[in-house]
C-alpha positions as a printed Julia matrix, in Angstrom:
272×3 Matrix{Float64}:
 20.49  101.94  -10.98
 23.68  102.91  -12.77
 26.93  101.35  -11.54
 30.59  101.47  -12.45
 32.83   98.53  -11.58
 36.0    99.39   -9.63
 38.78   97.45   -7.89
 38.11   94.37   -5.74
 34.69   93.85   -7.22
 33.18   96.86   -5.43
 30.94   99.33   -7.19
 30.66  103.07   -7.34
 26.95  103.81   -7.3
 25.01  106.72   -8.71
 21.95  107.85   -6.78
 19.92  104.78   -5.84
 16.27  105.11   -4.8
 15.37  102.43   -2.27
 11.8   101.7    -1.22
 12.41   99.97    2.12
 14.69   97.72    4.16
 14.35   93.94    4.24
 16.05   92.06    7.07
 16.18   88.29    7.12
 17.6    85.76    9.56
 16.77   83.62   12.58
 15.75   84.47   16.15
 18.61   86.95   16.59
 17.22   89.05   13.73
 13.67   88.45   14.94
 14.98   89.81   18.27
 13.46   87.0    20.26
 13.2    87.67   23.99
 12.62   91.41   23.69
  9.17   92.59   24.74
  9.61   95.82   22.78
 11.43   94.46   19.72
  9.61   96.89   17.4
 11.28   99.75   19.29
 14.59   98.33   20.5
 15.4    95.46   18.08
 18.35   96.13   15.79
 16.3    95.99   12.53
 13.95   98.63   13.96
 16.83  100.85   15.08
 18.44  100.64   11.63
 15.16  101.47    9.88
 14.45  104.39   12.21
 17.93  105.82   11.64
 17.33  105.95    7.89
 13.64  106.9     8.29
 12.88  103.8     6.19
 10.04  101.32    6.04
 10.97   97.83    7.25
 10.01   94.26    6.36
 11.6    91.82    8.81
 11.4    88.29    7.38
 13.25   86.72   10.32
 11.79   83.63   11.99
 12.9    82.0    15.25
 14.67   78.67   14.88
 15.15   78.68   11.12
 18.26   77.75    9.16
 19.92   78.93    5.99
 17.65   76.98    3.65
 14.65   78.85    5.06
 16.49   82.18    4.9
 17.4    81.52    1.27
 13.92   80.32    0.26
 11.96   83.06    2.04
 14.19   85.84    0.71
 13.84   84.57   -2.86
 10.07   84.29   -2.44
  9.79   87.79   -1.04
 12.06   89.45   -3.59
 10.28   87.8    -6.54
  6.81   88.62   -5.17
  7.88   92.21   -4.54
  8.69   92.62   -8.25
  4.97   93.21   -8.85
  5.43   96.73   -7.47
  6.98   99.06  -10.0
 10.15  100.86   -8.86
 10.24   98.93   -5.56
 13.86   98.1    -4.73
 14.72   97.23   -1.12
 18.01   97.21    0.71
 18.39   93.59    1.87
 20.35   92.77    5.04
 20.92   89.0     5.35
 22.04   87.57    8.7
 22.69   83.88    8.07
 22.07   81.23   10.75
 23.51   77.84   11.74
 24.19   75.19    9.1
 22.56   72.41   11.16
 19.06   73.93   11.05
 16.83   72.77    8.23
 13.29   72.61    6.95
 11.33   69.92    5.15
  7.98   69.92    3.4
  5.51   67.88    5.46
  1.99   67.04    4.38
 -0.57   67.67    7.11
 -1.46   63.96    7.32
  2.08   63.22    8.44
  2.44   65.62   11.34
  0.68   68.43   13.18
 -2.32   69.59   11.1
 -0.93   73.11   11.2
  1.73   72.08    8.72
  0.77   71.51    5.14
  3.87   73.53    4.61
  7.59   73.66    5.33
  8.37   72.34    8.79
 11.49   72.78   10.91
 13.28   69.48   11.41
 15.33   68.58   14.5
 18.93   69.51   15.09
 21.51   66.71   15.24
 21.72   66.96   19.05
 18.03   66.04   19.45
 18.07   63.29   22.11
 14.86   61.48   21.16
 13.34   61.87   17.67
  9.56   62.16   17.92
  8.68   60.27   14.74
  9.98   58.28   11.77
 10.61   61.42    9.74
 12.9    62.9    12.37
 14.73   59.58   12.66
 15.33   59.47    8.91
 16.57   63.06    8.87
 18.96   62.53   11.77
 20.25   59.3    10.24
 21.19   61.16    7.06
 22.54   64.28    8.77
 25.92   65.27    7.35
 27.66   68.5     8.32
 29.88   68.49    5.24
 26.92   68.3     2.89
 24.99   70.99    4.74
 27.89   73.44    4.67
 28.31   72.87    0.95
 24.59   73.62    0.53
 24.98   76.81    2.56
 27.68   78.02    0.17
 25.32   77.35   -2.74
 22.43   79.15   -1.02
 24.59   82.21   -0.48
 25.99   82.31   -4.0
 22.56   81.83   -5.54
 20.95   84.57   -3.45
 23.79   87.01   -4.08
 23.45   86.35   -7.82
 19.68   86.96   -7.73
 20.04   90.27   -5.89
 22.88   91.48   -8.09
 21.06   90.56  -11.31
 18.02   92.53  -10.13
 20.17   95.5    -9.13
 19.11   95.17   -5.48
 21.64   96.42   -2.89
 22.44   94.06   -0.05
 24.69   93.35    2.91
 25.55   89.83    4.02
 26.61   88.78    7.5
 26.23   85.92    9.96
 24.55   85.91   13.37
 25.88   82.46   14.18
 29.67   82.28   13.95
 30.69   79.14   12.09
 32.67   76.52   13.97
 35.62   76.11   11.63
 36.23   72.43   12.31
 38.0    69.89   10.12
 34.88   69.14    8.05
 34.29   72.81    7.25
 37.93   73.34    6.29
 37.77   70.24    4.07
 34.73   71.61    2.2
 36.42   74.98    1.69
 39.51   73.29    0.27
 37.45   71.03   -1.99
 35.2    73.86   -3.17
 37.74   76.65   -2.96
 36.15   78.76   -5.69
 32.74   78.78   -4.02
 34.19   79.45   -0.58
 36.33   82.36   -1.8
 33.36   83.86   -3.65
 31.29   83.78   -0.46
 33.95   84.73    2.08
 35.42   87.54   -0.04
 32.09   89.06   -1.03
 32.62   92.87   -1.03
 29.31   93.35    0.8
 30.12   90.91    3.58
 30.46   92.47    7.04
 31.65   91.16   10.41
 29.58   88.45   12.08
 27.0    90.26   14.21
 27.39   87.6    16.91
 30.9    88.89   17.67
 29.9    92.47   18.44
 28.46   91.72   21.89
 30.34   88.48   22.41
 31.23   89.11   26.07
 28.24   91.2    27.1
 25.3    89.93   29.21
 22.51   88.13   27.34
 18.86   87.49   28.03
 18.0    84.17   29.75
 17.15   82.74   26.3
 20.65   83.59   25.07
 19.65   86.49   22.83
 20.71   90.12   22.89
 19.36   92.55   25.48
 17.86   95.89   24.43
 21.16   97.53   25.39
 23.02   94.96   23.29
 20.97   95.87   20.23
 22.44   99.38   20.14
 26.04   98.49   19.13
 24.7    95.92   16.65
 22.46   98.49   14.98
 25.19  101.15   15.01
 27.58   98.77   13.3
 25.03   97.86   10.61
 24.18  101.54   10.06
 27.86  102.4     9.59
 28.3    99.55    7.12
 25.24  100.56    5.1
 26.68  104.06    4.76
 30.11  102.7     3.86
 29.05  100.07    1.31
 26.03  101.85   -0.18
 26.76  105.57    0.35
 24.34  106.84   -2.28
 21.17  105.06   -1.17
 18.15  107.34   -1.06
 15.24  105.93    0.96
 11.81  106.87   -0.4
  8.8   105.94    1.7
  6.33  106.79   -1.07
  7.18  103.68   -3.14
  4.69  100.83   -2.7
  6.22   97.51   -1.65
  5.14   94.1    -0.41
  4.18   94.39    3.25
  4.97   91.62    5.7
  1.33   91.3     6.74
  0.5    90.24    3.17
  3.59   88.15    2.54
  3.27   85.91    5.61
  0.0    84.54    4.24
  2.18   82.27    2.11
  3.67   80.5     5.12
  1.84   79.0     8.09
  4.93   78.86   10.26
  5.67   82.53    9.69
  2.1    83.46   10.61
  2.87   82.3    14.15
  5.17   85.32   14.5
  3.19   88.38   13.36
  4.77   91.02   15.61
  6.89   92.69   12.94
  3.77   93.21   10.81
  2.98   96.09   13.15
  6.27   97.98   12.83
  5.78  101.68   12.1
  8.22  104.58   12.11
């Protein structure tokens, strides 16, 4: 990919061949609650608009550490395929969701892997590990980590010449602790918040529209979300050329590296 730097850190791109779309996020990107998510979920609608293959890495309930880790794992594993360069759409989650490596002797035998740990509003921790986590929970620290996750992932994608869009699907509560972190780490916060490929929080698009009983978007609500993302892809990466004949890492192969992800195989079956 050939690029020329212009004002405000944006780039003017020459023709860019892209092998597929990668979406990553939590349950809102997984499209939890929809029976026909492979047809009506916003990642599917975006992929169909561009006639592009899709790998949806989203997992219900995960936080930004999982989003960061899984995206890095996927991108690095996908490098084995020559000329494979995806468009990555990252929809970040809440800062109070986290994962921890648990050995199977400690918890459910399913997990000799990363395990989702409880949120700070958990009324009764189920074991000593959850108690320890909740005792050490600190919103300030977790927001600082989220800034680092974002900067690190942006740097990886940019260094590899991989186009991306960054957004949130969980609008951040800008309380005193968050403002304090942004003042203390002003450089990091500005770098993240003023990223030229950052778009409006997707959670705000249907803010006042009806939701499913689980709190997620309806099939009708997916349409304005997908239309907004499509418009932003065209605006920020106008010269992308999707090519479905480039081999890339399929989700059905990638999820073998994570037991939790294997519980949610639906997106493995997405086809245009």
